[in-house]
MARZA-761370 format. One line per field, with one value per residue: residue in three letters; x, y negated, z of N, C-alpha, C in turn. Coordinates in steps of 0.02 Angstrom, whole numbers, plus 50000, padded with zeros to 5 digits. Atoms other than C-alpha are relative to their C-alpha. Layout:
// residues N
type: (ala,...)
n.px: (X,...)
n.py: (Y,...)
n.pz: (Z,...)
ca.px: (X,...)
ca.py: (Y,...)
ca.pz: (Z,...)
c.px: (X,...)
c.py: (Y,...)
c.pz: (Z,...)
This chain:
// residues 335
type: (met,trp,ser,arg,val,tyr,arg,ser,arg,ala,gln,met,gln,arg,gly,leu,ala,leu,ala,pro,arg,pro,pro,ile,pro,tyr,asp,thr,asn,met,gln,ala,ile,arg,val,his,gln,phe,gly,pro,thr,ala,val,leu,lys,leu,glu,thr,val,pro,asp,leu,ala,pro,thr,ala,ser,gln,ile,leu,val,arg,ile,his,ala,val,gly,val,asn,pro,val,glu,thr,tyr,ile,arg,ser,gly,asn,tyr,gly,ala,leu,pro,pro,leu,pro,tyr,thr,pro,gly,thr,asp,ala,ala,gly,ile,thr,ala,asp,gly,his,arg,val,tyr,leu,ser,gly,ser,leu,thr,gly,thr,tyr,ala,glu,tyr,ala,leu,cys,glu,pro,arg,his,val,his,pro,leu,pro,asp,asn,ile,ser,phe,ala,gln,gly,ala,ala,leu,asn,ile,pro,tyr,ala,thr,ala,tyr,arg,ala,leu,phe,leu,lys,ala,arg,ile,ala,pro,gly,glu,thr,val,leu,ile,his,gly,ala,ser,gly,gly,val,gly,leu,ala,ala,val,gln,phe,ala,val,ala,gln,gly,cys,arg,val,ile,gly,thr,ala,gly,ser,asp,arg,gly,leu,ala,leu,val,arg,ala,gln,gly,ala,his,gln,val,leu,asp,his,arg,gln,pro,asp,tyr,leu,thr,gly,ile,ala,ala,asp,val,ile,leu,glu,met,leu,ala,asn,his,asn,leu,ala,arg,asp,phe,ala,ala,leu,ala,asn,arg,gly,arg,ile,val,ile,ile,gly,asn,arg,gly,ser,ile,glu,ile,asn,pro,arg,glu,ile,met,arg,arg,glu,ala,val,val,thr,gly,val,leu,val,phe,thr,ala,thr,pro,ala,glu,leu,ala,glu,met,his,thr,ala,ile,ala,thr,gly,leu,thr,asn,gly,ser,leu,arg,pro,val,ile,ala,his,glu,phe,pro,leu,ser,ala,ala,pro,gln,ala,his,glu,ala,val,met,gln,pro,gly,ala,ala,gly,lys,ile,val,leu,val,pro,gln,leu,gln)
n.px: (50036,50007,50068,50026,49992,50043,50066,50051,50035,50054,49970,49979,50058,50028,49963,50035,50049,49965,49977,50031,49981,50057,50020,49971,50050,50008,50006,50036,49968,49948,49963,49974,49973,50045,49975,50057,49977,49934,49950,49941,50012,50044,50070,50014,50029,50026,50068,50045,50048,50051,49978,50012,50051,49992,50055,49985,49947,49941,49958,49975,49932,49969,49934,49944,49945,50018,49943,49999,49969,49994,50058,50049,49982,50020,50073,50014,49981,50040,49958,50007,50047,50067,50007,50063,50043,49987,49939,49984,49948,49949,49969,50022,49964,50007,50005,50039,50039,50070,50046,50004,49937,49947,49947,50001,49975,50048,49979,50051,50060,50054,50005,49934,49966,49972,50056,49999,50036,50014,50046,49968,50030,49956,49941,49951,49976,49954,49975,49935,49970,49986,49931,49994,50032,50049,49962,49975,50058,50019,49949,50001,50040,49972,49929,49985,50036,49966,49936,50013,50025,49945,49949,50023,50052,49976,49932,49993,49932,49983,49942,49935,49996,49979,50054,49979,50058,49989,50039,50015,50011,50069,50047,50003,49933,49983,50041,49972,49938,50017,50027,49949,49952,50033,50006,49935,49968,49946,50035,49962,50046,49972,50029,49969,49975,49963,50049,50035,49954,49993,50063,50006,49952,50026,50056,49974,49973,49932,49958,50037,49971,50020,50020,49976,49938,50017,49982,50017,50023,49945,49985,50059,50036,50056,50053,50061,49992,50060,49987,50045,50001,49983,49982,49930,49953,50013,49955,49936,50010,49984,49929,49992,50047,49975,50039,50066,50020,50067,50005,50068,50007,50046,50011,49979,50025,49992,49983,49929,49986,49957,49985,50028,49950,49974,50046,49993,49935,49999,50064,50024,50071,50012,50071,50019,50042,50044,50034,50073,50029,49994,50062,50016,49956,49934,50005,50000,49933,49955,50011,49979,49927,49983,50017,49950,49937,50003,49998,49934,49950,49962,50024,49994,50007,49957,50033,49953,50025,50071,50030,50071,50046,50005,49941,50002,49964,49928,49986,50000,49937,49945,50000,49974,49931,49949,49966,50047,49971,50056,50069,50029,50069,50039,50027,50053,49997,49947,50021)
n.py: (49974,50052,50024,50043,50071,50020,50026,49948,49988,50049,50064,49994,50002,50067,50040,50002,50054,50064,50033,49971,50027,50002,49934,49980,49979,49928,49977,49936,49953,49974,49942,49957,49935,49946,49932,49956,49932,49999,49978,50042,50073,50020,50002,50068,50036,50068,50003,50052,49968,50047,50046,49979,50040,49988,50011,50053,49978,49984,50056,49993,50026,50002,49971,50032,49952,49934,49959,49932,49956,49930,49960,50007,49954,49932,49996,50001,49936,49947,49964,50032,49963,50029,50033,50038,49978,50031,50039,50046,50051,49988,50055,50025,50060,50055,50066,50043,50055,49984,50041,50067,50035,49985,49954,49941,49937,49948,49934,49956,50032,49953,49988,49990,50064,50007,50034,50072,50016,49943,50011,49979,50012,50045,49964,49994,50066,50029,50064,50001,50067,50036,49992,49933,49997,49946,49938,49977,49978,49934,49953,49997,49952,49933,50000,50029,49963,49936,50012,50017,49941,49953,50025,50021,49957,49931,49995,50042,50027,50049,50040,49969,49933,49994,49975,49982,50004,49973,50035,50065,50052,49998,50043,49983,50005,50070,50022,49971,50036,50065,49990,49974,50054,50048,49970,49999,49936,49994,49970,49970,49987,49966,50015,49961,50043,50058,50053,49983,50008,50072,50025,49978,50040,50069,50002,50001,49936,50006,49954,49971,49937,49979,49930,49960,49968,49939,50002,50068,50001,49982,50047,50036,49973,50046,49986,49992,49993,50003,49955,50013,49943,49947,49938,50005,50023,49984,49950,50030,50057,49984,50014,50072,50019,49998,49961,50028,50045,49991,50004,50013,49983,50045,49976,49932,49977,49928,49963,49997,49955,50029,49957,50033,50008,50068,50042,49979,50019,50072,50019,50051,50002,50008,50014,50029,50060,50012,50061,49993,49968,50045,50018,50071,50039,50001,50045,50068,50016,50004,50061,50056,50002,50027,50071,50037,49996,50047,50068,50019,49992,49938,49955,50034,49950,50009,49974,49975,50009,50014,49975,50018,49947,49951,49958,49956,49938,50012,50014,49936,49966,50036,49994,49934,49995,50015,50064,50055,50063,50043,49976,50006,50025,50016,50068,50002,50058,49993,49974)
n.pz: (50059,50052,50012,49946,50015,50055,49987,50000,50064,50007,50020,50069,50044,50000,50048,50064,49998,49998,50062,50060,50065,50046,50024,50063,50050,50005,50069,49998,50046,49958,50023,49946,50019,49982,50009,50011,49986,49969,50048,50009,49998,50055,49979,49974,50057,49988,50026,49976,49955,49976,49948,49931,49965,49928,49953,49951,49954,50039,50022,50068,50007,50066,49991,50035,50005,49975,49981,50027,49951,50024,49985,50054,50054,49979,50007,50072,50030,49970,49953,49935,49959,50004,50065,50007,50054,50065,50011,49945,50009,49949,49964,49935,49982,50047,49971,50044,49971,49988,50039,49971,50009,49953,50021,49958,50025,49988,49977,50025,50028,50015,50073,50030,50010,50067,50032,49994,49939,49956,49944,49937,49935,49962,49974,50053,50021,49953,50025,50033,49992,50062,50021,50028,50066,50007,50012,49935,49962,50024,49977,49927,49961,49989,49981,49935,49948,49991,49966,49930,49964,49992,49954,49934,49972,50001,49974,49941,50001,49949,50018,49990,50029,50069,50043,50068,50045,50067,50051,49970,50050,50023,49964,49929,49972,49986,49944,49940,49985,49972,49933,49954,49988,49956,49934,49969,50010,50049,50057,50055,50055,50058,50065,50053,50055,49976,49987,49939,49943,49988,49974,49931,49961,49996,49952,49932,49976,49976,50039,50056,50023,50066,49993,50056,49979,49963,49929,49978,49930,49955,49947,49978,49943,49995,49952,50038,50073,50040,50055,50056,50046,49953,50033,50023,49948,49929,49972,49983,49955,49930,49988,49991,49948,49931,49953,49985,50054,50030,50072,50022,50071,50035,50067,50014,50065,50007,49940,49982,49945,49949,49943,49940,49948,50005,49960,49930,49973,49989,49969,50047,50017,50072,50007,50064,49996,50057,49979,50008,49941,49943,49965,50006,49956,50032,50058,49975,49978,50058,50040,49958,50006,50066,50000,49963,50036,50056,49973,49974,50052,49996,50052,50064,50053,50059,50059,50051,50068,50008,50061,50009,49980,50054,49999,49942,50011,49994,49929,49965,50016,49969,49927,49982,50022,49949,50007,49985,49976,49984,50011,50066,49995,50060,49999,50050,50044,50050,50065)
ca.px: (51286,51283,51094,51076,51130,50996,50833,50674,50577,50433,50548,50617,50445,50387,50523,50413,50293,50426,50471,50344,50390,50276,50173,50245,50151,50085,50113,49984,50090,50189,50327,50386,50491,50379,50424,50298,50404,50556,50717,50870,50889,50790,50628,50645,50529,50497,50310,50178,50063,49903,49927,49930,49785,49833,49704,49695,49819,49946,50087,50125,50310,50385,50544,50705,50826,50812,50937,50984,51024,51086,50930,50826,50924,50891,50704,50700,50786,50666,50808,50742,50644,50496,50440,50309,50157,50178,50181,50271,50379,50547,50632,50622,50747,50722,50722,50608,50477,50306,50152,50154,50336,50444,50612,50614,50702,50606,50624,50495,50330,50164,50196,50385,50516,50582,50458,50425,50305,50273,50133,50194,50132,50200,50319,50407,50447,50594,50654,50800,50915,50945,51132,51101,51065,50922,51049,51129,50957,50920,51078,51021,50892,50957,51144,51143,51006,51095,51264,51190,51097,51251,51369,51262,51116,51208,51395,51371,51531,51618,51742,51920,51874,51946,51816,51860,51739,51747,51692,51706,51693,51513,51356,51340,51528,51551,51405,51485,51654,51572,51471,51619,51739,51613,51597,51783,51830,51989,51925,52004,51920,51948,51918,51959,52012,52131,51985,51893,52044,52067,51883,51884,52039,51956,51807,51920,51973,52133,52197,52145,52177,52172,52067,52137,52295,52296,52373,52283,52217,52387,52418,52239,52151,51981,51851,51713,51707,51570,51558,51484,51523,51517,51527,51698,51772,51694,51809,51963,51885,51918,52106,52080,51960,52011,51956,51772,51755,51594,51564,51407,51356,51277,51296,51310,51293,51314,51362,51526,51606,51681,51759,51653,51807,51866,51712,51733,51918,51888,51718,51663,51488,51433,51267,51172,51080,50933,50862,50689,50666,50701,50569,50476,50582,50742,50685,50649,50821,50908,50825,50850,51034,51040,50955,51081,51230,51172,51149,51319,51410,51475,51371,51407,51333,51448,51373,51468,51354,51186,51081,50918,50765,50758,50931,50874,50939,51114,51104,51061,51212,51325,51272,51329,51501,51659,51760,51621,51659,51500,51313,51222,51061,50926,50869,50698,50734,50890,50869)
ca.py: (41353,41255,41241,41146,40982,40983,40889,40989,41066,40947,40796,40860,40889,40718,40649,40692,40558,40423,40301,40359,40334,40297,40448,40548,40574,40750,40825,40964,41042,41141,41261,41407,41563,41716,41899,42023,42179,42223,42242,42151,41962,41956,41982,41803,41707,41519,41495,41359,41402,41326,41175,41198,41138,41120,41140,41018,41123,41145,41035,41009,40985,40929,41032,40942,41087,41273,41381,41545,41687,41866,41936,41867,41972,42129,42091,42051,42215,42314,42369,42297,42369,42249,42198,42065,42107,42071,41946,41828,41672,41703,41598,41539,41395,41224,41038,40902,40772,40799,40729,40584,40543,40627,40709,40888,41054,41217,41381,41470,41433,41512,41510,41533,41399,41437,41308,41123,41123,41234,41249,41261,41278,41154,41288,41294,41107,41021,40840,40810,40665,40531,40568,40748,40774,40883,41010,41017,41031,41182,41263,41255,41384,41561,41518,41408,41500,41665,41595,41520,41678,41785,41674,41613,41733,41895,41870,41737,41648,41540,41398,41460,41628,41685,41710,41801,41763,41876,41793,41623,41528,41581,41495,41590,41596,41408,41378,41496,41408,41240,41304,41396,41250,41133,41256,41246,41419,41467,41509,41627,41631,41747,41713,41792,41644,41499,41379,41472,41475,41287,41257,41360,41268,41100,41147,41160,41342,41360,41504,41567,41742,41804,41963,42014,42063,42241,42195,42031,42082,42127,42045,41985,42011,41927,41916,41906,41965,41913,42047,42000,42164,42303,42446,42383,42313,42387,42537,42426,42285,42379,42360,42171,42171,42128,42233,42203,42115,42097,42133,42059,42135,42006,42089,42266,42350,42534,42669,42689,42815,42751,42834,42792,42815,42646,42569,42669,42630,42443,42447,42349,42297,42318,42240,42179,42018,41981,41807,41865,41960,41810,41769,41603,41544,41592,41504,41347,41353,41384,41239,41123,41168,41132,40964,40909,40971,40871,40717,40725,40773,40943,41031,40988,41106,41130,41153,41259,41245,41175,41267,41209,41306,41391,41464,41568,41728,41654,41592,41769,41836,41700,41723,41905,41869,41873,41716,41609,41426,41354,41370,41398,41299,41276,41101,41090,40917,40974,41010)
ca.pz: (52382,52220,52211,52375,52295,52161,52155,52184,52039,52075,52061,51897,51821,51877,51765,51617,51676,51678,51540,51410,51228,51080,51024,50880,50716,50694,50522,50495,50356,50481,50431,50535,50520,50519,50539,50465,50489,50593,50496,50426,50419,50256,50355,50422,50305,50301,50282,50294,50438,50511,50621,50809,50916,51099,51236,51380,51481,51341,51277,51093,51056,50893,50876,50832,50863,50899,50995,50910,51031,51001,51085,50942,50819,50922,50925,50739,50697,50808,50923,51086,51230,51218,51045,51002,50897,50712,50634,50752,50756,50843,50973,51153,51159,51080,51110,51044,51085,51163,51079,51202,51167,51301,51262,51325,51311,51311,51404,51300,51214,51169,50982,50954,50928,50752,50689,50668,50816,50966,51093,51272,51448,51577,51645,51477,51469,51553,51542,51424,51474,51344,51342,51284,51099,51039,50974,51146,51225,51116,51185,51367,51414,51386,51391,51546,51641,51610,51664,51822,51869,51839,51938,52082,52102,52061,52094,52229,52180,52309,52289,52271,52196,52030,51893,51731,51589,51437,51276,51356,51191,51158,51220,51384,51409,51394,51511,51637,51622,51658,51806,51883,51862,51944,52089,52122,52059,51967,51794,51668,51499,51351,51168,51001,50894,50908,50896,51033,51148,51127,51162,51322,51382,51343,51453,51604,51613,51711,51604,51432,51364,51185,51190,51022,51114,51185,51353,51383,51556,51627,51795,51821,51989,51975,52112,51982,51801,51681,51548,51378,51287,51415,51292,51238,51399,51555,51575,51578,51680,51842,51821,51821,51970,52148,52295,52335,52169,52069,51886,51807,51640,51526,51356,51289,51119,51156,51280,51372,51489,51653,51805,51960,52068,52003,52084,52244,52264,52254,52342,52189,52140,51959,51915,51764,51726,51611,51616,51561,51725,51837,51967,51964,52112,52021,51863,51961,52040,51874,51784,51932,51925,51739,51764,51894,51794,51643,51752,51836,51677,51732,51600,51418,51286,51136,50963,50837,50686,50634,50504,50424,50478,50309,50341,50490,50407,50393,50573,50632,50541,50611,50793,50788,50716,50825,50856,50930,50964,51036,51004,50839,50815,50684,50639,50555,50484,50390,50204)
c.px: (49986,49931,49976,50004,49950,49934,49950,49970,49946,50028,50020,49941,49968,50037,49967,49950,50032,50018,49970,50022,49939,49982,50032,49945,49999,49986,49967,50029,50061,50034,50029,50031,49952,50033,49939,50018,50069,50050,50058,49981,49952,49927,49981,49977,49975,49932,49965,49944,49949,50028,49979,49952,50006,49935,50021,50058,50066,50035,50025,50068,50021,50073,50052,50060,49979,50064,49993,50040,50005,49937,49948,50016,49981,49925,49982,50013,49957,50038,49999,49944,49929,49994,49933,49957,50015,49936,50013,50052,50052,50016,49968,50030,49992,50002,49962,49964,49928,49956,49992,50069,50056,50050,50003,50043,49953,50033,49947,49943,49947,50002,50067,50031,50034,49947,50008,49963,49992,49949,50031,49953,50047,50063,50055,50039,50041,50027,50070,50029,50017,50071,50014,49962,49949,50036,50028,49942,49977,50049,49996,49969,50033,50074,50012,49961,50032,50065,49988,49978,50056,50049,49974,49949,50021,50069,50011,50070,50008,50060,50065,50006,50023,49945,50028,49938,50021,49958,49981,49987,49930,49955,49996,50068,50020,49959,50029,50065,49983,49971,50054,50052,49970,49993,50067,50034,50060,49972,50050,49951,50035,49963,50039,50020,50038,49954,49963,50042,50008,49937,49991,50047,49973,49941,50022,50026,50073,50048,49956,50039,49972,49980,50013,50063,49985,50012,49979,49978,50055,50012,49941,49969,49942,49951,49934,50018,49931,50014,49948,49994,50022,50022,50072,50048,49994,50050,50067,49993,50023,50073,50013,49956,50033,49958,49937,49978,49932,50005,49926,49997,49946,49983,50027,49970,50010,50019,50075,50008,50049,50011,49974,50050,50031,49956,50009,50065,50003,49940,49969,49924,49995,49925,49987,49957,49960,49956,49924,49967,50006,49932,49985,50046,50070,50000,50001,50069,50047,49991,50012,50075,50022,49988,50054,50067,50001,50006,50070,50057,50041,49980,49997,49993,50041,49966,50053,49977,49926,49977,49930,49956,49995,50059,50002,50035,50076,50019,50001,50063,50058,50004,50029,50073,50048,50030,49955,50038,49944,49934,49978,49927,49970,49970,49946,50004,50056,49972,50055)
c.py: (49943,49969,49952,49926,49977,49971,50058,50007,49948,49933,50002,49996,49932,49954,49995,49943,49931,49975,50031,49964,50000,50071,50016,50017,50076,50019,50069,50051,50030,50060,50038,50062,50053,50067,50046,50073,49996,50026,49952,49926,49977,49997,49932,49957,49931,49994,49937,50033,49948,49956,50025,49952,50013,49990,49947,50018,50015,49937,50014,49966,50002,50021,49963,50046,50064,50038,50070,50044,50071,50041,49995,50044,50071,50009,50004,50067,50057,50039,49965,50035,49975,49960,49963,50032,49961,49968,49953,49949,50009,49938,49982,49931,49946,49935,49956,49947,50023,49953,49930,49967,50014,50049,50059,50055,50055,50064,50052,49960,50053,50023,50015,49933,49992,49967,49925,49976,50063,49979,50030,49992,49955,50034,50007,49935,49968,49934,50005,49930,49968,50011,50070,50003,50057,50066,50028,50025,50070,50053,50014,50063,50067,49996,49976,50035,50068,49992,49984,50061,50051,49978,49991,50047,50074,50006,49960,49970,49947,49960,50036,50070,49996,50033,50012,50004,50026,49961,49930,49945,50002,49957,50014,49992,49929,49973,50026,49965,49934,50006,50019,49947,49950,50027,50004,50068,49993,50041,50025,50017,50035,49978,50038,49960,49942,49942,50013,49991,49926,49971,50019,49960,49928,49994,50007,50066,49992,50045,50028,50061,50018,50074,50041,50038,50061,49997,49934,49996,50017,49945,49961,50037,49952,50022,50015,50006,49996,50037,49991,50059,50062,50064,50000,49990,50032,50049,49971,49939,50015,49986,49926,49974,50006,50046,49961,49949,50018,49993,49990,50012,49957,50026,50071,50022,50075,50032,50000,50049,49965,50051,49965,49992,49930,49952,50015,49973,49927,49976,49943,50004,49987,49991,49970,49938,49993,49941,50007,50033,49956,49984,49926,49956,49995,49954,49927,49978,49991,49934,49937,49991,49971,49925,49959,50001,49954,49929,49980,50013,50063,50051,49962,50052,49982,50033,50020,49984,49988,50026,49970,50059,50055,50048,50045,50067,49992,49987,50065,50040,49967,50012,50067,50009,49987,49931,49941,49939,49951,50032,49988,49978,49992,49931,49994,49942,50004,50030,50044)
c.pz: (49953,49999,50053,49983,49948,50025,49999,49931,49990,49978,49927,49952,49999,49953,49933,49998,49999,49931,49938,49937,49954,49977,49932,49950,49995,49928,50001,49952,50035,49967,50059,49968,50025,49985,49995,50009,50029,49950,49996,49998,49946,50021,50030,49941,50022,49967,50025,50039,50023,50056,50069,50035,50074,50039,50050,50046,49964,49976,49929,49995,49927,50007,49958,49993,50036,50017,49972,50048,49973,50013,49945,49940,50018,49991,49927,49967,50026,50053,50068,50037,49996,49936,49996,49946,49935,49973,50059,49976,50054,50041,50066,50015,49946,50038,49951,50039,50008,49960,50029,50007,50049,49970,50048,49969,50024,50026,49981,49970,49991,49928,49966,49981,49932,49956,50009,50062,50041,50052,50063,50058,50039,50026,49949,49987,50055,49972,49971,50007,49933,49974,49972,49935,49998,49987,50065,50044,49980,50023,50075,50029,50011,50020,50072,50056,50013,50039,50073,50039,50012,50054,50071,50032,50002,50033,50063,50005,50054,49976,50017,49972,49927,49960,49930,49957,49932,49950,50021,49949,49970,50042,50074,50033,50016,50058,50066,50020,50035,50071,50050,50016,50049,50071,50036,49995,49953,49943,49948,49946,49942,49937,49946,49940,50029,50017,50065,50062,50018,50031,50073,50045,50009,50049,50072,50027,50019,49962,49944,49974,49932,50003,49938,50017,50045,50075,50033,50073,50050,50052,50027,50060,50015,50053,49965,49926,49968,49935,49944,49952,50039,49966,49975,50058,50068,50029,50021,50045,50071,50016,50012,50057,50069,50043,50021,49949,49972,49925,49982,49925,49970,49931,49991,49933,49990,50066,50012,50058,50049,50055,50063,50057,49999,50040,50074,50031,50018,50041,49959,49993,49925,49992,49931,50011,49935,50019,49996,50061,50063,50030,49990,50044,49970,49939,50021,50021,49941,49962,50041,49997,49934,49999,50035,49965,49939,50024,50024,49952,50003,49948,49933,49944,49938,49941,49948,49930,50001,49932,49991,50019,49948,49998,50063,49988,50007,50072,50040,49985,50037,50075,50023,49979,50058,49988,50013,50025,50014,49977,49928,50009,49930,50008,49947,49951,49947,49936,49971)
């Protein structure tokens, strides 16, 4: 099992106490993206908000980069099962520097990460190695935690198995390619652009498929399939699934009709994954896995585009476009 080689959660958190850096200045003229009503991208407004005052148990982080995820577009539009009270600042993923000078990446916050600063609890804060940029750090939480949970906690991948990753050029897809390659699996990745196909191949995939082609799954017999767009692909995934194979649904944008006999005939398992429902023990395992992968070089977040914080509406449009080639981030310091 991949996770057995990682350091403990306690060891990882103690890293925050090592090699302290000079404290950062705190600018009280904080800017943040605020949403006052659910709707189109235009509801994302850059505003000046009151400065944040951490309690003794909270951690103030100056944000250097923010990860933009599709789930944030669903929440913003009001098309999500659990919606925050209005107004709110979007975002869970980010990277930056704590008030006492430590480089960290975030897996959530108390105040939202589409901002120049965020208030966090200790569970939200994870050490960021010096060889990983802030933009890369902002690409870690949802993409890499989701990929790890799908591959190791749901599909239980084993070395030598064949793993088919739909949408492998996106944030979660690239994370899954890197995890699966490091586990010793044969990895097949799909993408919908020449740039995306080249990127997936460069991350170590053994075979790349252009999902713009109608017959791209012909001849595939995967032990595990990671499905990023189930409403489009799930019905035809079974033809590419080996007996006793596992399909993990990571993304979906609508309903679909399938024939359950396809599951029965293969004795297949079809399951879903949502990183927000992970248990505390699973979260600890996922972030320990990420820490070790960053240290040994097997995990390398890829950044597609950096937008200034004020361009959050454009970033929300971009993250939903086909032809992904890495992660989209917001950078508060960009003008």
